[in-house]
N, C-alpha and C positions, 0 to 999 in steps of 0.2 A: 753398377746398380747401387752400391753403397753410397757413392758420391751423390747420385740423384736423390736418394732417400734423405741424405744429410741436407741437400739443397732445399727440398720441400719442407723439411722440419726446421729450417733456420728461422730464427725469430724475426729477422728483417724481411724475409720473404713473406711470412705470415702477416706481418704488419702491413706490407705493401699491398697484398691482394685484398685484405680485409678493408683497408683504408680506401682503396679504389672502388670497391663495391659500395661502401658507405657513402662516398662522395657522389657516386652516380644516383644513389637513392635520395640524397639530399637535393641534388639538382632536380629530380623528379618532383620532390615535395615543394620546391621553390621556397625553401626556408633557410636563409643564410645563417641564422643562429645555430642551426644544427652542425655547422662546421666546427663548433667548439667540441663536438663529440670526438673529433680526431685526437684531442688531448687525452681523452679517456682511453681510446684505442692504443695510443702510444704508451700510456702507463701500463696497460694490461699486458702488452707484448714486449716492451723495451725497458722502461725505467722501473716498473713494478714497485712504486712507492705506496700504493693503496691496495689492500687486499679486497678486490672486487667480488671474489667468491668467498665471502666471509665465513661460510659454513665449512670451509676446508682450511686446514693449517697451511701456512706458507710453504712448508717443505713437504707437502703431501706427495707430490710426484717423485721427489728425490728419495723419499724414505723407502719407496718400494712397497709400502704396506697398502692394502686395499680395505676400505670400510664399506660394507654393503649399504648402510644408511646414507653415507656421503655420496656414493655412486647413484643411488636412487634420487636424492635431492638434486644432484647435478643434471640427471636426465630429465627430471620433471621441470626444472627451471628452463632448460633449453627448449623442451617441447612446448611449454606455455608461451614462451616468447616467439618461437617460430610459428606456432599455430595462430597466435594472435595477429602477427603481421600478415599471414596468408589470409585470414578471415577479414581483416580490415581493408586490405589493399588489393586482394586478388580474387578470391572466390569464397563463397559462403554456402553452406547447406541450408535448405529450406524444405518444409513439408507442407503439402496442400491440406488446409484444415476444413475447407468448406466446398460445396459443389458449385460455386459461382462461375468456375471456368470449364465445367463439364460441357461436352465430352472431350475437349482438348486436354484438360488436366483433371485427374480424378482425385477424390479424397483418398489419402494414403500414398500419393505419389511423393517420392523424395527426390529433390532435384538440386542441381548446383546453379547458383546465381553468379554470373560473371561481373565483378566490380570494374574490370578493365575495359569492358565493352563501351561504357560511356565515360570512363574515368572514375576512380574511387574518390569518395569524399573524405576529407580530413575530419576525424570525429569532432562533433561539437562539444562533447563531454568526455575528455580523455581519461578522467579518473573513474574507472568502472570495474566491476568484478568481471574477470575473463569468461568468455564463452556463454554468457547469458545476455538477454536483451535489456528489459527495463526492470525486472524484478529478481530478487534473490531466490535460489532454489528452495523448495519446500516452504515458501512463505505465502502460498496461495495468491500470488500477484499483489501482495499487500506491502512488501518492503522493497524500497528502491535499491537497485543494484549499482547505482552511480552517485557521484558527488558533483555538485554544481559549483564547487570552489573555483574551478577553472572552466570557462566556456569560450570556445573559439568561434569566430565568425565562419560563415559558409565559405568553403574553398574546395574546388574540385580539381584533381590532378588530370594530366593529359591522359586520354583514353584512345580507343581505336575508332570512335565515331560518336554520333549523336543519336538521340532517341528518334526512331523513325515510325511512321504510321505502320500499324499492325504488329509491332514488336510486342512480345509478352514481357511485361516489366514488373519488377518488384519495387515498391515505393512505401514510404511512411504515410500512414493514414492522415490526410490533411486536417481532419477534425479531431485528431487524437491528442491535441495539446492539453485538453482538459478531460479528465476521466472520472467517472463515478466508480469507486472501488467495488461497490456491491453489484455493479451492472456494467462490467467492462466491455462486454461484447457488443453493446449498443452505443450509438453516438450520444454523447453528453448533450449536444446542441439540439438533437431531435427530442430528447426527453424533456429538456427545458421548454421547447415549443409546446409540448403536450401538457406538462404539469406546472409550468411556471418556475422561474429561477428561485424564488424564495422557498417554495416547497421542496425543491430538489436539494438546496443547500442545507435546509433545516432537518432533513431526514436521511442524508447520505454523507459518506466521507468522500471528499473531493481531493484529487491530486492533479498536479500539472507535470507535463513532460516536455523536455526539449525535442527538437526535430528528430535527431537521430535515435531517440528512445521511444518515439511513437510506435504504435503497432505496425507491423509489416503487412501490406496487402499485395496481392498479385492480380493484375488485370491486363487486358490488351489495350495498347495505346491506339485509339481510333482516329485521333486528330492531334496535330501539333500546333505550335504557335503560328498564328496567321491564317489558320483554316476557319472556314465557315461550316458549321455542323447543324444538321437537322434530322430528326426522326419523324417520319410520316407514316402512320398506320403500321408501326413496327419496323419499317424499312429505314435503315440508316443511310443518310446522304452526306458526303463530304465534298464541299465546294461545288454543290449542285449535281454530283454524280453518285450513283448507288455505290455503297461500300462493298468491298469484296466479301463474299460469303465463304466462311471457313468450314472445313469438313466436320469439325467437332461442334460447330455452333448449334445451340439449342434454342427452341422457343416453346410456347405452350399452345396446345390445340384441344379443341373439343371434337371428339370422334363419336358420331351418332351411329348406333347400330339399328338393325331391324327388329330389335326386341330381345335377341339372344346375346348373351355375353361373349366376349372374346376369350378364346382359349388362352390360359396363362402361359402356355408354352410359346405363344407368339411373342409375348413380351420378353420371355427368357432368351429366346433365340436372337432377338434384336438387341440384347444387352440393356433392356429397360428395366431397372430395378423397381421393387415394389413401392419405394418412396417416390417414384417418378410418375405414377399413374394412380388415378382414383376413379372407382366406378360410382356413377350417380344413378341409382336404381329407378327413381321416379322419372328420369328422363331417358332411361336406357342408353346412356351415353358415358363416355370416359373423358376425364380431364387428364391430359398426358403432356409431360415435358420431354421432348426428344429432338432429334435432328430432323432436318427436312428429308434426308435420305431414308430414315426410318419411316417417316410419315408416308412417303410414296409407296413403301412396301406394305404398310398397314392398309392403305387405300385398296390394295389388291385382295384383301381378305374378303370372302364372299358375303359376310353378314354386315358389311359396312355400308351405310347409306350415304353419308357425306362427312367431310372433314373441313373444319374451319379454324384458322388461327385466332387465338383470343387477343383482342385489342382493348386496352383500358382507355375508356373515354370519360371516366369519372374524375372530375376536377375538384371534388369536395375535399379530398385529402391533400391537394397540391401544395397548400401553404405549409403543411406539416412535413410532407414527405419529399416533394420534388423541388430541386434547386430552381430558382433562387429563394423559394419560400416567401413569396410576396404575392399579394392579391392581384396585382396587375398582370401576372404571368400564369395563365391557365394552361399549364403544361402537365402532361403525364409521362410515364416512362415510355409510352408508345407514340406519343405526339409531343415532341420536345423541340424547342428552338423556333426559328433559327438563332444560332448563337455563334459569336466570333470568339475565338480562343486567343488570349493575349500573347503577344510576341515581344521579346526583348528589343527595346529601342523604338517600338511603335508608339505613336501618339494617337489618342482618341479624344473626341469631344465629350465632355461630361454633361449629363443632363439628369433631371429628376427621374426621367424614364429609364435610363440605362444604369444608374448608380446601384440598384440592387444586384445587378449582375457582377459588378467589379468591386463592390464595397469591401468584401473580405480580402480580396487581393491587395487593394490599396492600403487598408488599415492594418491587417494582420500579417500577411505574407511579406509585404514590403515596408512594414513598420512605420506607417505614417499616422498622424492624428487627423482623422476625417470627421468633418461635421457638416450636417445638412441643416441649415437654418429653416425656421418656419416659413420664410419667404421663398423657399426652394433654391436658395443660393448655397453653393458648395464651397467649403473651405478645407484646404489641406495644409496642415501645419500652420494654421492661423492665417493663411493667405487665401484670398478669393481665387478660385481655380475653375477655369472653363475647359481646360484640357488636362490630360495626364499622360506621361510617358512611362512605360513599364520598364522595370529594372531586370526582370527575369523572363525566361521562356516558361510557358505553361502548357499542360497537356490534358487531354480529355480521355479518361479511361473507362472502358466498359468490359463487363464479364461476357464470355462466350455463351453462358447460360442466361440469356437475355431477360428472362422473366423470374430469375432467382439469383439476382446479383445486386448487392448494394454498391453502386459505383458512382461515377461523376454525375449521373442524372439525379442523384440524391444529395450529393455534397459538393459538387462543383469541380473546379480546376485543381490539378496537381502541379505545384510549383517545381521548378527544376532542382531546387535544393532539397526536395523530398525524394528524389530518385535514388534508389539503392543500387540497382543493377539490372541486367538482362537475364531472364531465365534461359539457361543454356541447354541442359539435357537432364533426363530422368535417369538416376543411377539405381533406384530401387522403387518398387511399388507393391503395396500389399492391400488387400481388401480386409479391413479390420473386422468385418462381420464374419469372416471365415477362419480367422486365426492366422498366426504368423507363418505357418508352414503351408497349409492348404490354400491360404489366401494370396500367395505370391503371384503377381501378374507377370509371368515370365516374358510375355510378348512386349511389355513396356520397358523392360530393363535396357538402359543405355540408348534410349530413344531421344532424338533431338526434338526440340520444341519449336513449332512454327505457328 
């Protein structure tokens, strides 16, 4: 037993297995420069020329003395490094902040996002404060948590698969490259369309963020690169076929009564919160956001006359609200498309008619200089262009709460370099309106996400 213990504590054995693990990690990262790190490992375990743990004296272990502060620093440094590696390359915690995915995901659901499902991204901005996203704690989202001295290009490591239709995906908000600090919850581009660029810049503080520091969103991927998508009267079609209806998927309905109101216990028993229905006295009707399953149960209530799904046919706001924000496309969230989703390597013919659909993809996401001349001729990087070949795959995301979700119908495609990971499972859930103890949703703990 003593010999076995001595073998595992031998400095050459430690150097060997640490180096092996490090080289495997380097191969996964596909970065040959990291091989130089073996020199550091060799010095840490064998030559010991540099004191890499500078907060400890060189003879700290040999002296037999223990200092509580040094031990705490040692533990904290190890924990920060280990947790950062896990968060960047393997799995990250996420909390649902809005009802856009109800009833699949609820506000107050805490879940884990798998980075390895699609392959983790190498950070664009490696110099950043640990465990926070784009802003320093207690700064009210005003102070950046990262430095842009080093910015790496997009690179994704090998994962277990690709983004598939109907996956619940966490991604960086595509329009989050520019942010109004006084109004961060809303899209900068939408506000500019409403108020004008000069007014916005003269009356607000504006900041820019790299891809990996844009706000995180979570939606369902309903279409992948190469798909044709269309929404007709609220029904989603992918490649001409009706999309799958999910158990938690919600829409909006008008429920007409015979003049008497619905007993509130009906809504409570169906799990419909007070924020999801509104009584309209002058019409003796209710505006309700809920699932199709719940609506079928409401139809059975004796004082219900009829139920109809609300479908938006008002095109007046389409240029401000609905992608591609162009007068030629009279789309709404309920009547949208048809639209082709860009696919890596695919080539399309460019025209003055379809350029509004792919303008941001070509110019912003794929970093080209795009110009449309007055004679309707399109130039890319100074060259006359009649076609374009896409460099990345793109995805179309929608929230399961179809009438209460800011998604791709409003801001367009999600590029592959914006994909963070796949929502894996809920590890904790709490209804914030009920408090931390009484509000725990026990039935949702450790539930998979589908």
